[in-house]
Every structure is written in structure tokens, then in C-alpha cells.
N, CA, C and O atoms as a GROMACS GRO file, in nm:
protein
  236
    1MET      N    1   0.326  -1.186  -2.062
    1MET     CA    2   0.484  -1.166  -2.022
    1MET      C    3   0.533  -1.300  -2.061
    1MET      O    4   0.468  -1.394  -2.016
    2LEU      N    5   0.650  -1.332  -2.145
    2LEU     CA    6   0.702  -1.452  -2.200
    2LEU      C    7   0.758  -1.511  -2.067
    2LEU      O    8   0.788  -1.446  -1.966
    3GLN      N    9   0.766  -1.612  -2.081
    3GLN     CA   10   0.795  -1.741  -1.977
    3GLN      C   11   0.945  -1.723  -1.943
    3GLN      O   12   0.970  -1.725  -1.823
    4LYS      N   13   1.046  -1.707  -2.025
    4LYS     CA   14   1.171  -1.702  -1.942
    4LYS      C   15   1.148  -1.514  -1.874
    4LYS      O   16   1.168  -1.493  -1.754
    5GLU      N   17   1.113  -1.419  -1.953
    5GLU     CA   18   1.059  -1.277  -1.830
    5GLU      C   19   0.991  -1.342  -1.689
    5GLU      O   20   1.038  -1.317  -1.578
    6LEU      N   21   0.869  -1.433  -1.710
    6LEU     CA   22   0.909  -1.458  -1.557
    6LEU      C   23   0.988  -1.512  -1.488
    6LEU      O   24   1.020  -1.459  -1.381
    7PHE      N   25   1.075  -1.698  -1.549
    7PHE     CA   26   1.181  -1.705  -1.454
    7PHE      C   27   1.270  -1.595  -1.403
    7PHE      O   28   1.315  -1.585  -1.289
    8ASP      N   29   1.295  -1.491  -1.535
    8ASP     CA   30   1.425  -1.436  -1.480
    8ASP      C   31   1.356  -1.305  -1.312
    8ASP      O   32   1.404  -1.262  -1.208
    9LEU      N   33   1.220  -1.295  -1.390
    9LEU     CA   34   1.166  -1.233  -1.274
    9LEU      C   35   1.150  -1.262  -1.113
    9LEU      O   36   1.150  -1.169  -1.033
   10ILE      N   37   1.136  -1.411  -1.068
   10ILE     CA   38   1.074  -1.455  -1.030
   10ILE      C   39   1.222  -1.548  -0.940
   10ILE      O   40   1.198  -1.609  -0.837
   11GLN      N   41   1.357  -1.544  -0.995
   11GLN     CA   42   1.473  -1.550  -1.004
   11GLN      C   43   1.494  -1.436  -0.917
   11GLN      O   44   1.519  -1.459  -0.799
   12TRP      N   45   1.488  -1.306  -0.962
   12TRP     CA   46   1.559  -1.252  -0.903
   12TRP      C   47   1.514  -1.182  -0.795
   12TRP      O   48   1.577  -1.088  -0.746
   13TYR      N   49   1.367  -1.239  -0.736
   13TYR     CA   50   1.279  -1.211  -0.619
   13TYR      C   51   1.346  -1.297  -0.506
   13TYR      O   52   1.359  -1.262  -0.389
   14ARG      N   53   1.390  -1.428  -0.567
   14ARG     CA   54   1.450  -1.495  -0.479
   14ARG      C   55   1.600  -1.509  -0.451
   14ARG      O   56   1.651  -1.587  -0.371
   15LYS      N   57   1.669  -1.410  -0.538
   15LYS     CA   58   1.818  -1.363  -0.501
   15LYS      C   59   1.873  -1.253  -0.426
   15LYS      O   60   1.974  -1.250  -0.357
   16GLU      N   61   1.743  -1.117  -0.467
   16GLU     CA   62   1.793  -0.996  -0.431
   16GLU      C   63   1.628  -1.007  -0.311
   16GLU      O   64   1.673  -1.021  -0.198
   17GLY      N   65   1.517  -1.004  -0.306
   17GLY     CA   66   1.422  -0.977  -0.285
   17GLY      C   67   1.374  -0.812  -0.295
   17GLY      O   68   1.397  -0.710  -0.360
   18TYR      N   69   1.287  -0.867  -0.178
   18TYR     CA   70   1.236  -0.702  -0.143
   18TYR      C   71   1.282  -0.624  -0.024
   18TYR      O   72   1.281  -0.657   0.095
   19GLN      N   73   1.323  -0.506  -0.083
   19GLN     CA   74   1.445  -0.466  -0.040
   19GLN      C   75   1.378  -0.307   0.031
   19GLN      O   76   1.454  -0.214   0.054
   20ALA      N   77   1.236  -0.300   0.057
   20ALA     CA   78   1.199  -0.160   0.059
   20ALA      C   79   1.262  -0.132   0.172
   20ALA      O   80   1.327  -0.232   0.202
   21ASP      N   81   1.279  -0.035   0.260
   21ASP     CA   82   1.224   0.043   0.409
   21ASP      C   83   1.138   0.084   0.426
   21ASP      O   84   1.122   0.205   0.406
   22VAL      N   85   1.013  -0.015   0.484
   22VAL     CA   86   0.855   0.070   0.462
   22VAL      C   87   0.843   0.161   0.548
   22VAL      O   88   0.773   0.261   0.537
   23ARG      N   89   0.947   0.116   0.689
   23ARG     CA   90   0.933   0.224   0.802
   23ARG      C   91   1.016   0.373   0.767
   23ARG      O   92   0.989   0.452   0.858
   24ARG      N   93   1.062   0.404   0.717
   24ARG     CA   94   1.130   0.482   0.639
   24ARG      C   95   1.050   0.591   0.503
   24ARG      O   96   1.084   0.709   0.498
   25LEU      N   97   0.962   0.542   0.417
   25LEU     CA   98   0.971   0.588   0.367
   25LEU      C   99   0.827   0.717   0.373
   25LEU      O  100   0.796   0.799   0.287
   26PRO      N  101   0.776   0.695   0.483
   26PRO     CA  102   0.673   0.790   0.534
   26PRO      C  103   0.690   0.906   0.546
   26PRO      O  104   0.620   0.998   0.503
   27GLU      N  105   0.855   0.909   0.653
   27GLU     CA  106   0.957   1.038   0.735
   27GLU      C  107   0.999   1.080   0.586
   27GLU      O  108   0.948   1.169   0.519
   28GLU      N  109   1.099   1.000   0.553
   28GLU     CA  110   1.178   1.088   0.434
   28GLU      C  111   1.166   1.050   0.276
   28GLU      O  112   1.239   1.119   0.204
   29GLU      N  113   1.103   0.972   0.223
   29GLU     CA  114   1.070   0.991   0.064
   29GLU      C  115   0.964   1.049   0.062
   29GLU      O  116   0.989   1.147  -0.008
   30PHE      N  117   0.840   1.056   0.098
   30PHE     CA  118   0.675   1.089   0.079
   30PHE      C  119   0.654   1.155   0.262
   30PHE      O  120   0.590   1.078   0.334
   31PRO      N  121   0.702   1.277   0.325
   31PRO     CA  122   0.638   1.310   0.383
   31PRO      C  123   0.571   1.400   0.365
   31PRO      O  124   0.581   1.503   0.299
   32GLY      N  125   0.455   1.333   0.469
   32GLY     CA  126   0.299   1.359   0.482
   32GLY      C  127   0.239   1.325   0.396
   32GLY      O  128   0.158   1.413   0.365
   33LEU      N  129   0.232   1.216   0.318
   33LEU     CA  130   0.163   1.222   0.213
   33LEU      C  131   0.128   1.082   0.235
   33LEU      O  132   0.025   1.051   0.177
   34LEU      N  133   0.194   0.975   0.311
   34LEU     CA  134   0.171   0.854   0.349
   34LEU      C  135   0.079   0.831   0.474
   34LEU      O  136   0.111   0.913   0.560
   35THR      N  137  -0.019   0.754   0.514
   35THR     CA  138  -0.065   0.749   0.623
   35THR      C  139  -0.052   0.550   0.684
   35THR      O  140   0.003   0.451   0.635
   36THR      N  141  -0.126   0.570   0.795
   36THR     CA  142  -0.063   0.442   0.864
   36THR      C  143  -0.228   0.415   0.777
   36THR      O  144  -0.293   0.499   0.714
   37PHE      N  145  -0.275   0.216   0.812
   37PHE     CA  146  -0.353   0.198   0.826
   37PHE      C  147  -0.435   0.264   0.956
   37PHE      O  148  -0.555   0.256   0.933
   38ARG      N  149  -0.419   0.303   1.036
   38ARG     CA  150  -0.522   0.260   1.150
   38ARG      C  151  -0.539   0.483   1.125
   38ARG      O  152  -0.633   0.530   1.190
   39GLU      N  153  -0.480   0.554   1.067
   39GLU     CA  154  -0.499   0.680   1.051
   39GLU      C  155  -0.597   0.610   0.911
   39GLU      O  156  -0.709   0.565   0.937
   40PHE      N  157  -0.562   0.608   0.818
   40PHE     CA  158  -0.657   0.566   0.706
   40PHE      C  159  -0.847   0.544   0.752
   40PHE      O  160  -0.949   0.589   0.700
   41LEU      N  161  -0.821   0.444   0.888
   41LEU     CA  162  -0.976   0.406   0.921
   41LEU      C  163  -1.016   0.515   0.970
   41LEU      O  164  -1.132   0.551   0.949
   42ALA      N  165  -0.928   0.592   1.046
   42ALA     CA  166  -0.997   0.732   1.158
   42ALA      C  167  -1.089   0.805   1.008
   42ALA      O  168  -1.208   0.816   0.978
   43GLU      N  169  -0.938   0.850   0.933
   43GLU     CA  170  -0.985   0.967   0.838
   43GLU      C  171  -1.133   0.905   0.768
   43GLU      O  172  -1.221   0.989   0.748
   44THR      N  173  -1.160   0.780   0.735
   44THR     CA  174  -1.270   0.716   0.642
   44THR      C  175  -1.380   0.696   0.714
   44THR      O  176  -1.482   0.666   0.652
   45ASN      N  177  -1.387   0.708   0.872
   45ASN     CA  178  -1.464   0.732   0.919
   45ASN      C  179  -1.531   0.558   0.920
   45ASN      O  180  -1.648   0.531   0.949
   46TRP      N  181  -1.444   0.473   0.887
   46TRP     CA  182  -1.452   0.314   0.862
   46TRP      C  183  -1.555   0.241   0.945
   46TRP      O  184  -1.632   0.154   0.904
   47ALA      N  185  -1.543   0.304   1.107
   47ALA     CA  186  -1.612   0.166   1.205
   47ALA      C  187  -1.811   0.228   1.201
   47ALA      O  188  -1.915   0.178   1.243
   48ASN      N  189  -1.777   0.354   1.131
   48ASN     CA  190  -1.946   0.394   1.081
   48ASN      C  191  -2.022   0.270   1.027
   48ASN      O  192  -1.993   0.215   0.921
   49VAL      N  193  -2.113   0.234   1.104
   49VAL     CA  194  -2.173   0.100   1.044
   49VAL      C  195  -2.267   0.214   0.910
   49VAL      O  196  -2.265   0.202   0.788
   50GLU      N  197  -2.348   0.328   1.004
   50GLU     CA  198  -2.461   0.415   0.917
   50GLU      C  199  -2.336   0.393   0.753
   50GLU      O  200  -2.364   0.320   0.657
   51LEU      N  201  -2.253   0.448   0.760
   51LEU     CA  202  -2.179   0.446   0.553
   51LEU      C  203  -2.191   0.283   0.499
   51LEU      O  204  -2.197   0.172   0.550
   52THR      N  205  -2.190   0.344   0.356
   52THR     CA  206  -2.219   0.185   0.291
   52THR      C  207  -2.113   0.233   0.192
   52THR      O  208  -2.028   0.305   0.243
   53TYR      N  209  -2.099   0.209   0.062
   53TYR     CA  210  -1.995   0.157   0.014
   53TYR      C  211  -2.076   0.266  -0.101
   53TYR      O  212  -1.992   0.338  -0.156
   54GLU      N  213  -2.167   0.284  -0.131
   54GLU     CA  214  -2.187   0.420  -0.175
   54GLU      C  215  -2.176   0.502  -0.152
   54GLU      O  216  -2.149   0.581  -0.242
   55SER      N  217  -2.190   0.555  -0.002
   55SER     CA  218  -2.148   0.678   0.038
   55SER      C  219  -2.025   0.739   0.056
   55SER      O  220  -2.017   0.842   0.124
   56LEU      N  221  -1.913   0.681  -0.005
   56LEU     CA  222  -1.815   0.693   0.010
   56LEU      C  223  -1.767   0.781  -0.081
   56LEU      O  224  -1.659   0.835  -0.058
   57ARG      N  225  -1.833   0.807  -0.189
   57ARG     CA  226  -1.819   0.860  -0.286
   57ARG      C  227  -1.831   0.989  -0.264
   57ARG      O  228  -1.757   1.078  -0.307
   58SER      N  229  -1.963   1.003  -0.168
   58SER     CA  230  -1.990   1.135  -0.136
   58SER      C  231  -1.880   1.224  -0.066
   58SER      O  232  -1.891   1.346  -0.081
   59HIS      N  233  -1.806   1.190  -0.012
   59HIS     CA  234  -1.729   1.235   0.047
   59HIS      C  235  -1.578   1.287   0.028
   59HIS      O  236  -1.517   1.336   0.123
   0.00000   0.00000   0.00000
């Protein structure tokens, strides 16, 4: 990315900011597709200390 483009992008973020309504996304934009972090941890059995990184591929 060129310096001018990067400068413009940074200025845009400073002026406009990131304005996504993250709480609305799962319900209105992507119903049934997004999960919470808590749901992700439960679905992946993250608390199971017997699971390894390699064992994630087999699930």
C-alpha cells in the first residue's frame, strides 16, 4: 500500500471510525451462522485437556 493510501485510510478511521453494530449481526445479518465465543468454546470442547491441536483436524 502506498503511503498516501495508508494515510488516507488512517484519517478515514479517525474521522469515521468503525461503526458496525456487532450485536445486531448474528440476529439480522447472519442468523444461525455466527456464534458467540462461549458457544465456540463449548462446540470445540476447548476445556478438554486431553485434546491436542492435532486432534482438532479429526473432528
